[in-house]
C-alpha positions as CSV (number, residue, x, y, z in Angstrom):
1,M,4.7,17.5,22.8
2,G,4.8,15.1,19.9
3,A,4.7,15.9,16.2
4,D,1.4,16.3,14.4
5,H,1.4,13.2,12.2
6,A,-2.1,14.0,10.8
7,H,-0.9,17.2,9.1
8,D,-0.4,16.8,5.4
9,P,1.9,19.6,4.0
10,H,1.0,18.7,0.3
11,D,-2.1,19.3,-1.7
12,A,-3.7,16.3,-3.5
13,A,-2.1,15.7,-6.9
14,P,-4.3,16.3,-9.9
15,A,-5.7,12.9,-10.9
16,H,-7.0,13.4,-14.5
17,G,-5.2,11.4,-17.2
18,R,-2.7,9.5,-15.0
19,A,-2.4,6.2,-13.2
20,L,-4.0,5.7,-9.8
21,R,-1.3,5.8,-7.1
22,L,-1.7,3.3,-4.3
23,G,0.4,3.6,-1.1
24,I,1.1,0.5,0.9
25,G,2.4,1.1,4.4
26,G,2.8,-0.8,7.7
27,P,5.3,-2.0,10.3
28,V,8.5,-3.9,9.5
29,G,7.8,-7.5,8.7
30,S,4.0,-7.1,8.2
31,G,4.1,-8.4,4.6
32,K,4.1,-5.2,2.6
33,T,6.5,-6.4,-0.1
34,A,4.8,-9.8,-0.3
35,L,1.4,-8.1,-0.7
36,T,2.8,-5.9,-3.4
37,A,4.2,-8.9,-5.2
38,A,0.9,-10.7,-4.9
39,L,-1.1,-7.8,-6.3
40,C,1.3,-7.5,-9.3
41,R,1.0,-11.2,-10.1
42,T,-2.8,-11.2,-9.8
43,L,-3.5,-7.9,-11.6
44,R,-0.7,-7.8,-14.2
45,G,-2.8,-9.7,-16.8
46,E,-5.5,-7.0,-16.8
47,L,-3.7,-3.8,-15.7
48,E,-0.6,-1.9,-16.6
49,I,1.3,-1.7,-13.3
50,A,4.5,-0.2,-11.9
51,V,6.0,-0.1,-8.4
52,V,8.2,2.2,-6.3
53,T,9.7,0.7,-3.2
54,N,11.2,2.5,-0.2
55,D,14.1,1.4,2.0
56,I,16.2,3.5,4.2
57,Y,19.6,2.3,3.0
58,T,19.2,-0.5,0.5
59,T,17.2,-1.5,-2.6
60,E,16.3,-4.9,-1.0
61,D,12.5,-4.7,-1.6
62,A,12.9,-3.7,-5.3
63,D,15.5,-6.5,-5.7
64,F,13.1,-9.0,-4.2
65,L,10.4,-8.0,-6.7
66,R,12.8,-8.2,-9.6
67,R,14.1,-11.6,-8.6
68,D,10.5,-12.8,-8.3
69,A,9.8,-11.4,-11.8
70,V,6.4,-9.9,-10.8
71,L,6.9,-7.2,-13.4
72,P,9.4,-6.2,-16.0
73,D,12.5,-4.8,-14.4
74,D,12.0,-1.3,-15.8
75,R,8.6,-1.0,-14.1
76,I,10.2,-1.4,-10.6
77,T,12.1,1.6,-9.1
78,A,13.8,1.8,-5.7
79,V,14.0,4.9,-3.5
80,R,16.6,5.0,-0.7
81,T,15.1,7.4,1.7
82,G,18.1,7.8,4.1
83,C,15.6,8.9,6.8
84,C,12.6,7.8,8.6
85,P,10.2,6.1,6.1
86,H,7.3,8.3,7.4
87,T,9.2,11.4,6.2
88,A,9.6,10.2,2.7
89,I,5.9,9.3,2.2
90,R,4.4,12.3,4.1
91,D,6.7,15.2,4.7
92,D,9.3,15.4,2.0
93,I,7.8,13.3,-0.8
94,S,10.0,14.7,-3.6
95,A,12.1,11.5,-4.1
96,N,9.0,9.4,-4.4
97,L,7.2,11.8,-6.7
98,D,10.3,11.9,-8.9
99,A,10.2,8.1,-9.1
100,V,6.5,8.0,-9.8
101,E,6.7,10.6,-12.5
102,A,9.7,9.0,-14.2
103,L,7.7,5.7,-14.4
104,E,4.7,7.5,-15.9
105,E,7.0,9.2,-18.4
106,R,8.6,5.8,-19.4
107,H,5.2,4.0,-19.5
108,P,2.4,6.4,-20.4
109,G,-0.2,3.7,-20.4
110,L,0.0,2.8,-16.7
111,D,-3.2,2.1,-14.8
112,L,-1.7,1.6,-11.4
113,I,1.5,2.7,-9.5
114,I,2.1,1.0,-6.2
115,V,4.3,3.0,-3.7
116,E,5.5,0.7,-1.0
117,S,6.7,2.5,2.1
118,G,9.6,1.3,4.2
119,G,8.5,-0.3,7.5
120,D,7.1,2.3,9.8
121,N,4.9,2.6,12.9
122,L,1.2,3.1,13.4
123,T,1.3,6.8,12.7
124,A,2.5,6.3,9.1
125,L,0.1,7.8,6.6
126,F,0.8,8.8,3.0
127,S,0.4,12.3,1.8
128,K,-2.4,12.9,-0.6
129,G,0.2,14.6,-2.8
130,L,1.8,11.1,-3.3
131,A,-0.9,8.5,-3.0
132,D,-4.6,8.6,-4.0
133,R,-5.4,5.6,-1.8
134,Q,-3.6,3.8,1.0
135,I,-3.5,0.3,2.3
136,F,-2.1,-0.3,5.8
137,V,-0.8,-3.8,6.6
138,L,-0.6,-5.4,10.0
139,D,0.3,-9.0,10.9
140,V,-1.3,-11.1,13.6
141,A,2.1,-11.8,15.1
142,G,2.4,-8.2,16.1
143,G,-0.3,-8.7,18.7
144,D,-4.1,-8.9,18.5
145,D,-4.4,-5.7,20.5
146,V,-2.8,-3.5,17.8
147,P,-6.1,-2.6,16.0
148,R,-7.6,-1.6,19.3
149,K,-4.7,0.8,19.9
150,G,-5.5,2.5,16.6
151,G,-3.1,5.1,15.1
152,L,-3.5,7.0,11.9
153,G,-2.5,4.2,9.6
154,V,-4.9,1.7,11.3
155,A,-7.8,4.1,11.6
156,A,-7.5,6.3,8.5
157,A,-6.1,4.0,5.7
158,D,-8.6,3.3,2.9
159,L,-8.1,-0.4,3.5
160,L,-6.7,-2.2,6.5
161,V,-5.1,-5.5,5.8
162,I,-4.5,-7.9,8.7
163,N,-2.0,-10.4,7.3
164,K,-0.6,-13.8,8.2
165,T,-3.8,-15.1,9.6
166,D,-2.4,-18.6,9.3
167,L,-0.1,-17.8,12.2
168,A,-3.0,-16.8,14.6
169,P,-3.2,-20.2,16.3
170,L,0.6,-20.3,16.7
171,V,0.9,-16.9,18.3
172,G,-2.4,-16.9,20.3
173,S,-4.0,-14.0,18.3
174,D,-7.8,-13.7,18.4
175,L,-9.0,-12.9,14.9
176,D,-12.6,-12.2,16.0
177,M,-11.4,-9.7,18.5
178,M,-9.1,-8.0,15.9
179,A,-12.1,-7.8,13.5
180,R,-14.3,-6.2,16.2
181,D,-11.6,-3.7,17.3
182,S,-10.8,-2.8,13.7
183,A,-14.5,-2.1,12.9
184,R,-14.7,0.1,16.0
185,V,-11.7,2.3,15.2
186,R,-12.2,2.5,11.4
187,D,-15.7,4.0,11.3
188,G,-16.9,1.7,8.5
189,R,-13.8,1.6,6.4
190,P,-13.0,-1.9,5.0
191,V,-10.8,-4.5,6.6
192,A,-9.3,-7.6,4.8
193,F,-7.9,-10.6,6.5
194,T,-5.2,-12.3,4.4
195,S,-2.8,-15.2,4.5
196,L,-0.5,-15.0,1.5
197,R,0.8,-18.5,2.4
198,E,-2.6,-20.0,2.1
199,R,-4.1,-17.7,-0.5
200,P,-1.2,-16.3,-2.5
201,A,-3.3,-14.4,-5.0
202,A,-4.5,-11.9,-2.3
203,S,-7.9,-12.0,-4.0
204,E,-9.7,-9.9,-1.3
205,V,-7.2,-7.0,-1.7
206,A,-7.1,-7.3,-5.5
207,D,-10.9,-7.1,-5.7
208,W,-10.7,-3.9,-3.6
209,V,-8.1,-2.4,-5.9
210,R,-10.3,-3.2,-8.9
211,S,-13.3,-1.5,-7.2
212,V,-11.3,1.6,-6.5
213,L,-10.2,1.8,-10.1
214,R,-13.7,1.4,-11.4
215,E,-15.0,4.1,-9.1
216,A,-12.2,6.5,-10.1
217,R,-12.8,5.9,-13.7
218,R,-16.6,6.4,-13.4
219,E,-15.9,9.8,-11.8
220,G,-13.4,10.7,-14.5
221,R,-10.5,11.1,-12.1
222,H,-8.1,8.6,-13.7
223,H,-7.7,7.4,-17.3
224,G,-9.2,4.0,-18.3
225,R,-6.9,2.6,-21.0
226,T,-7.2,-0.9,-19.6
227,A,-10.5,-2.5,-18.7
228,V,-11.0,-3.6,-15.1
229,S,-12.9,-6.8,-14.8
């Protein structure tokens, strides 16, 4: 009998007066770090942002973001999980929560904290105790049948991103089929098709982040120190 990956052992974190926490998960190589970098570049002029990255043994993803200068260095924190990435974003979230809260303490005016998971499988889902919203990233080279197979990340994430669409002709992936299958398993939740090579601003995803922040602020669930256009 397999583990119950849908079970969340943590209560949702109180949201009032703090930054929105956005989890980004997905398989190895799907483009999570590249998407994180793109969102930072696109939104840093209008939002106060910080990032927590997760790697099992290294700080490679945080180092990449620092080299790319997407944010000031002290707004990027690395967590070395030492275990399955899923455990650190769902089951034992203490290291990530410590990192998030340390960033909030250093930068009390933050609007958005992105928590990037290490590469994980289709069952990966963030605990509500860590992330208020989740993006799950697939890439077309992983196979155009992946959305049809579903999984918690694909079906339940607040936004599904199907990345590297420029590779579809090269790997024989059918984007129309991926769109149909995604719509069927996601029950109306949004899907964005992206190519960070062709559209490096990730405008579709950035617009979704803006809409989530506007909604949260209208409902009084997160502070609104910075205007969202």
